[in-house]
C-alpha positions in Angstrom: -229.3 -49.4 -12.3 -231.1 -52.8 -12.6 -234.9 -53.2 -13.0 -237.5 -55.8 -12.5 -240.6 -54.8 -14.5 -244.1 -56.3 -14.6 -247.3 -55.2 -16.3 -250.9 -56.1 -15.8 -254.1 -55.1 -17.5 -257.0 -54.1 -15.1 -260.6 -53.7 -16.2 -261.1 -50.6 -14.1 -260.6 -46.9 -14.6 -257.3 -45.3 -14.0 -258.8 -43.1 -11.2 -260.1 -46.2 -9.4 -256.7 -48.0 -9.6 -255.0 -44.8 -8.5 -257.3 -44.5 -5.5 -256.5 -48.0 -4.4 -252.7 -47.5 -4.8 -252.7 -44.2 -2.9 -254.9 -45.4 0.0 -252.0 -46.9 1.9 -254.0 -47.4 5.1 -256.1 -50.0 3.3 -253.2 -51.9 1.6 -253.3 -54.6 4.3 -256.9 -55.4 3.3 -256.1 -56.4 -0.2 -252.3 -56.7 -0.6 -250.8 -60.0 0.6 -247.2 -58.7 0.2 -247.6 -55.7 2.7 -248.6 -56.2 6.3 -249.0 -52.4 7.0 -248.5 -49.2 5.1 -249.1 -45.6 6.2 -248.2 -42.1 5.3 -249.3 -39.1 3.4 -249.2 -39.8 -0.4 -247.7 -36.6 -1.6 -244.4 -35.6 -3.2 -241.6 -35.6 -0.6 -243.6 -37.5 2.0 -242.1 -40.3 4.1 -244.0 -43.6 4.2 -243.9 -46.4 6.7 -244.1 -49.9 5.0 -244.1 -53.3 6.8 -243.6 -56.2 4.5 -245.5 -59.5 5.2 -243.7 -62.8 5.5 -245.0 -66.0 4.0 -246.2 -67.2 7.4 -248.3 -64.0 7.7 -246.1 -62.4 10.4 -244.6 -58.9 10.0 -241.5 -58.8 7.9 -238.9 -56.1 7.2 -239.9 -52.5 7.8 -238.7 -49.5 5.8 -239.5 -45.8 5.4 -239.2 -44.7 1.8 -239.7 -41.2 0.5 -242.1 -40.3 -2.4 -239.9 -38.9 -5.2 -242.5 -38.7 -8.0 -246.2 -38.2 -7.7 -248.2 -37.3 -10.8 -251.9 -38.0 -10.2 -253.2 -40.4 -11.6 -250.2 -41.5 -13.6 -247.0 -42.1 -11.6 -246.4 -43.0 -7.9 -242.7 -43.6 -7.1 -240.9 -44.0 -3.8 -237.3 -44.5 -2.9 -235.7 -46.4 0.0 -232.0 -46.4 0.8 -230.0 -48.6 3.1 -227.4 -46.8 5.1 -226.3 -44.6 2.2 -227.7 -44.3 -1.3 -224.4 -45.3 -2.9 -224.6 -48.7 -1.1 -228.2 -49.7 -2.0 -231.2 -47.8 -3.3 -234.6 -49.3 -4.2 -237.3 -47.5 -6.1 -240.8 -48.8 -6.4 -242.6 -47.4 -9.4 -246.3 -47.6 -10.4 -247.1 -46.2 -13.8 -250.8 -46.1 -14.8 -251.8 -45.9 -18.4 -255.4 -45.5 -19.5 -256.4 -48.0 -22.1 -259.5 -48.7 -24.1 -260.5 -51.5 -21.6 -259.3 -49.9 -18.4 -255.8 -49.4 -17.0 -252.4 -50.9 -17.7 -250.2 -50.9 -14.6 -246.5 -51.0 -15.1 -245.0 -52.0 -11.7 -241.3 -51.8 -11.5 -238.6 -52.1 -8.8 -235.3 -50.4 -9.7 -232.1 -51.0 -7.8 -228.8 -49.1 -7.7 -225.7 -49.0 -5.5 -222.5 -50.9 -5.1 -224.2 -53.8 -3.2 -226.8 -54.5 -6.0 -224.5 -56.8 -8.1 -223.8 -58.9 -5.0 -227.4 -59.5 -4.3 -228.9 -59.4 -7.8 -229.5 -63.1 -8.1 -231.5 -63.2 -4.9 -233.3 -59.9 -5.7 -234.3 -61.1 -9.2 -235.5 -64.4 -7.8 -237.5 -63.0 -4.9 -238.9 -59.7 -6.2 -240.6 -60.9 -9.4 -243.1 -63.2 -7.6 -243.8 -60.5 -5.1 -244.6 -58.0 -7.8 -246.8 -60.5 -9.6 -248.7 -61.3 -6.4 -249.3 -57.7 -5.7 -250.4 -57.0 -9.3 -252.9 -59.9 -9.1 -254.3 -58.7 -5.8 -254.6 -55.1 -7.1 -256.5 -56.4 -10.2 -258.9 -58.3 -8.0 -259.5 -55.3 -5.7 -259.9 -52.8 -8.6 -262.3 -55.1 -10.6 -264.6 -55.7 -7.6 -268.1 -54.4 -8.6 -267.1 -53.7 -12.1 
């Protein structure tokens, strides 16, 4: 398994950050990386995610399944391409309460036999997307604080 991990400090309560992350219907309002997101945020639920291209048009769509959901600490989903042994992608949000608010650890984990073939492109493209989403989450969570 290979991971791309980011962290950001947010001056807002863990409950507020959790509420924003689990309100998928409103992701399009604050998240420049995702054009649309929907689904029930509960363990085992299937989500519908539409990525956003740089030109603002809809990008790739996928339907991951929530595999870990511990309110308000861990929100993790998994997407597979064709079969899990070929390519699996987990998106993981870990929220840690701090003295000043919340530390969000935002990770993408990849496994499968195709990962080594695409790792350079994944590593190059995913990190900026995670940072963009983190920055947008911070702005949204700190509104009115």
